N, C-alpha and C positions, 0 to 999 in steps of 0.2 A: 483672483478668476473666483468667478463666481459657480460656486460650487448646485447642484441640484442635491433633492433629501433624496432619491439613491444612490449617491456618488459620494456621498461621506464617507471616502476609506479612512483609516486609522493614520496613513501615515497621512494622508488630505488634511485631517485634523490637525494633526502636530508641527504641522508645516504652516500650516498658517498661522498657529497660536503662537511659533519660534519666530514667526517675520512681524507676530505685532496685531495681526489684522481681529484674534482676539475671537468667539464662535464665528464660523460661517453664516455668509447670507443664505439663507432657506428662499428658495424660488420653485415653485412645482415645475416639475419636468415636463407637464407640457407647453411653458415656453419656449425649449430647445428642439421637442423634442426626444423621443424613447433614448434615440441610439445618435442623437447628434454628437461633433466630435468631445465638446465639451462632458459629454455627460458618459463616457465610456470608460472603462478600465482596460487598466495594459498591464502585457504579459512579458517574460521571460522566458524561455523552457532552458534547463538544465537537464544536460542527456539524451540526446536526444535519436536514439539510437530504434527497436522497433516497438519497445510497447510505447517510447516516449514518440515514434513520430504518427500510432496511433490516438494517442492523447492528443497531441498538435494537432492534428487532421480536424478534429470533433469539436476542438476549441476555437481553431481558424473557421467555421460554421458560424460562430455566435455574436451576432451584428453587434454588442455590445460593448463587445471587446475589440481591442488592437495587439497582437502582437510583435515588441520593437525587437527582440533579439531572441538570438541560440546561443546557447552556447555546449561545445563539444569534446572531449581531445582525440577525436578523430575527428581527421579532417574533408574525409569524404561523407561522413553521417553529416556534418555543418553544413558541410556545399548544400547537401538534399534538403534539411531543413531549410537553408534561407531561399532555398530556389522554390519550394514548396511557397513560404510565407510570402513570397514577393508577386508570385503568379497571380496568388490566388488576392491578394492586395492590388494590384497591376505596377507596382512601381520596384525598383532595389532599393529598397532603405531600411530591409532588414540587417540588424547589427548582429556583429561574429566576435564570439570570444571562446578561446580557449580555454582560460580559470573561471570557476566562477564567479568567484571572490570582486572582480571585476563587473560581468553585470549587474552583481548585490548591491555595484557604490551609487547606482544608473538613478538617482530621486524620482524620476517618472516614467519607472517600473512599480505598479502595486503589486504584482502578483506575481506566484513562479511556476510552475511545474519544474515537478525534479521527478527525472524518469533515469537516474545513476544508476548502476548493480548496487546490489542493497548494501554493500560495507561501506558507502557517501549516503545513504539516506538519512542517519540522525544527523549528522557532522553536519551537510551543506542545508537540512531544515532548523538548525538550531543557527546558524550564520544567516540565514534569511529569514528567520523571524527576528532577530537581534538589528538586521539592516532596514524592518520595519516593515514586509512585504509577506502577506498572507498566500499560504501555499497549498498546492495540490501536488501532494508525492505518492507514486510508488508503491506497492505494499511489496514486501515488508517494514514497517513504521522502522525496524531495526533491524543491526545483526546480531546483537545479546540485549538479553533484558535490563540489561542496566541503563544499557544507551537508548532504547524505549521510555525506563524512565525519566532521562535527563530532556528528552526529546517533551514527554507531558507534561513538567515542571519549567522549559522554558515555554513553550504556546499558552502556559495559564499566566505567567510573571510579564508577557510584551502583549496582552491580549489580541491572541492573532487567528484566524479564523483556517484552519488544518481539513483537510478532508484526506484521509488516505484515499486510497485507488484500488478499494477491495468495491469494483461497480459492480456486482451483482448485485448488493443491498439495493439497488436501483436500478432491478429488471424485475418484473411484476410475475412472473413464474415463481422464484426466489423469494420473494415476498410473500405474497400467496400462502405458501408452502411454513414461509416461517407465522405468518399472521393464522393458520389453523391451528399452529403448533401451542401460539398465546392463547387462543378460543377456548381454550377445554372441549374444543370438537373430539380430538382422539383422546380424550382423558387427562390422566397424570402421566406426564414423560416420563419413560425408563431408561430407552436408549436414546441415543443420538449418534445417527454412522455418519462419517465423511470418508467419502472413496476418491480416489486419488489413483493417479498413472503410477507405474514403477518407474521406480530412477534411471535412469542410462549407464551406460558402462562407459570406459575408452582406456584402446593400448594406452602403453609409453611413448612420451609424441617428442619431437627431437629439436633441441634448442635452436634455439632463433632468431634473427636481429629483429627485431621492432619494423615494422614498413614504417616506410619516409610516414610522414602528415599526423604518426601516429604517437601521443605523448603518454609513452606504458608509464614513466614513474611519475606525473597526474594520477594514469588510471587505476595503477597499485594503491597511492594516498598513503593512508593510515595502515595498510595491508602491509604484512612481511615480505622482504622483498624476494623472488622468483623469478629464474631467468626467463624468459616470451616464447611462450608454444602461441601459435592462433587458440586453439582449440580452452587456453584458460580463461579467455575473455569473452567480450560480445555474450551470445547467447548461450555460451556452455557455462558462465563463470557460477551459475547456481547451483553445479551441482559439484563444488570446491569450496569447502568450511572456510575457507576463508574471508569469500564473499559471499556465502550465503548458508542456504541450511537444506536445502535438496527439497525437493516434493514439500518435506512435509512444511516448509514456508513458501513455498512457490503456491502450490495449490492450494496449503495448510490454513494460509494466510487467508482465504478466501472459506473452504468450508470449514473452518472451526470455527467460524467469524459468524459465522450464521446460527453456525451450533450451540454456540453461546448464547445469541441474539435470542433462537425459539425458546432457547431455557429459562432467560430470564435472568440468566447474570455475566450480564455485557460489564460488571463493574468489578468481578472477581476470576473464580476458575476454576477449574476440580485441584483435590489435593492429593490424591493420588497420580503416579505412572506407573506403569509396566505394561512389557513389552518386548518383541522380541523384531530383530533383521538381518538381516543379508548383508554384507556390505562389499565393493570391491575389494577381490583379493590382487589386483597386480595396475596400474597404468595408469592416469591423470586424478579420474575422478573418486573422490569418496566418500559422496553422500550414501546412503542405506539406498540396494536397488529392491529389494522387498521385503515387504515390514505392518507388525499391524500393533497401535498402543492403544491400547483402554485404558483412559484418565476416569477420574471417580468421583464425584462433585459430592460433599459435606452431608448431600439427603439422599444420596447411595445414587442416583442420576447420573449413567454412563456413556460419556462419547469416547468413541473408537471409528482410530481414521485404521483407513484399509487399503493395502496395497492394489493392483486390479486380479488378482491372481481368484480371488472368488466366483464360484461356474457362477455363471446364468445372467452374472450383472453388466448392468448397458455401461452406459460414458457416466462420465465424473458427476457427483453431484452430493446430495444430501437426501438422507432417509430420519427422519424423523416420527419414534415410535410409541403410543400409550396401550393403557389398559384400555382403550376403548377406540383402537382403527392405530393409522398410521399415515403418513401423507411421504411424496417425497417428490423431489425435480433434480433433475440432471441438467445439463449443459445443451441440449437441445429444445430448451425450451418445456420440455416432455414433465404433465403434474400429474400424478396417481396418486389414489388415496383410499382407506376401508374406513367408511364405509362411503360404497361411490357417492352417496347424496351429499356427500361433503363438496362435489367436484360441482355440484348445482350453482354454490354459493359462489362459483370464480367470475369473475369478471374483466378479464387483463385480455392485454394484447401478449400472443403466445410471442417471446424471441428469444435468443441463444445469449450466449456467452458474450459474443463480439461488440452487443450492445451495447453502450458505455456515454451515450449522451446525457440522459437523465442523471445522470451524477453528475459530469460537466458542469450539468445548469444549475446544480444543488451548491456547487459551489461558490458560481460568480453567486447568486441568487442571497446566499450566507454571507457573501465577503459585504455584496450591497448596504443589509438589512445587518450586518453581526450579530447571525444567531448561528447558534449553533449546526455542523451540517452532519449527515447521513452518518458518517465514518470518520467520527471525533478522536483526537488523539491517544484519549483516555481507552477509551472503548478497541480502540486499532492495539493498543498496549496489552490488555486485557486478552484479544487475541492471537496476538501475536509470541505473549508469553507462553502461551499452550503450546507453540509448536516448539519455543526454543527446550522448553523443557523436556517433551516427547524426544529432541536430538538426547539431550544430555541422558537419561534416559534412555537409549538405544546405544549410543556412547560409552557409557558405564559397567555395562549390563546388567542392570539392577534397576529394582522397585526405586523410586524417590517419593519420599512427601513433603508434599509444597502447605509452606504457609501464606496464603495470598493476602491478607493485609501487611506483612513486614516485610513480602514479595522477597525469601529467603527455603530453602531446601530446610526441614528437618534434620538434625544430629545426620551433618555428611558434608562437611569440611568438604572434601575434592571435589561435589559436586555445586559447591556454594562457587567455589574460583571459578568455572566455567559463565559462571552470570555476568562477569566482565571480559575483555580484552584487553592485554597491552595495545595500546596503535602504535607507529614507526613515527617516528620524529620528521617532522615537527606537530606533525599531526595531535589534535586531542579533545576531546570532547569542553 
């Protein structure tokens, strides 16, 4: 098959060479048209629940992409996703799978969307890279620091284009605040604020049989076995440590990430973590309800992660403070700054956090050009590491010191044991 310049994917190049065709014939895309069938990328969706559907609907708007298949362990999610794809394309061609490995085995799929629960992110992404797929994966990149490092190294080894689903990086209001902080307009940075919601609680839940059409064993995957109850799964999974890390990995994967970017520390991180948390005392959920973490970089800059109890604070977002002023941004797209003259430099459309199209577009463009995405794996791993270390600090109830170069907690064997977790057989990295 003739490939256009814009459609030479890694998988396509390897397959052509293996078939004995050598280097693909390069023909200008104008010969067939930018969105001709032969020039389209293809995608499979893995984990098509709430956030997965948001992502899927955005990708379905892209004329240069065709979604060929969807995969989910919940038959209801699977049907809803297939119906959405088929309705968009006006046919019934979208294939469905319960096991992501069957979708990854298809040679006609170039890219995958991964929007599973967090405890599946690393394993699925690594399997996808080994299958020759480029990856858009929801945040956080991993359940543990060890998993995150494994994802980074596999993506390097296989030359995978990887985009973390930290879409605020592609939203104008957040990007403006980061650019202001990096530009020197507010002077030397000294404090980076990340504002979250509080975590929820949940009373004890009755054990039930999994509903028909829901493969609960596959949903658990590498996580420890626990009896089924509805609030363990789907939208509530992130409030249990077996599957996620509460608000600190949910919202932290966004707002710590923006703080890291604003501080120019995307490839490293703070060296000490200390704080406090109030945990649920009973019931199903076990991640922090209220908390505050102060993470300090080697140069003295502090990143403070807040719950929502600070008086007078508005919606979740960031505030970056320097010795000559400050800039703040929230999920409503509101930007404030001192001095106010900074706002005169703003030339962006105000968008809230629900806008994701630019992030998806960046991924597809990078797949075509083999460029680095705006949220590449090393950056996502370093930002997520700040979230995992915050949780480790809070769970241990003591200050910890981190070595970002060697990715080890200094002088604390118990904390280092929490950098990775055992996986339920047969799953392993």
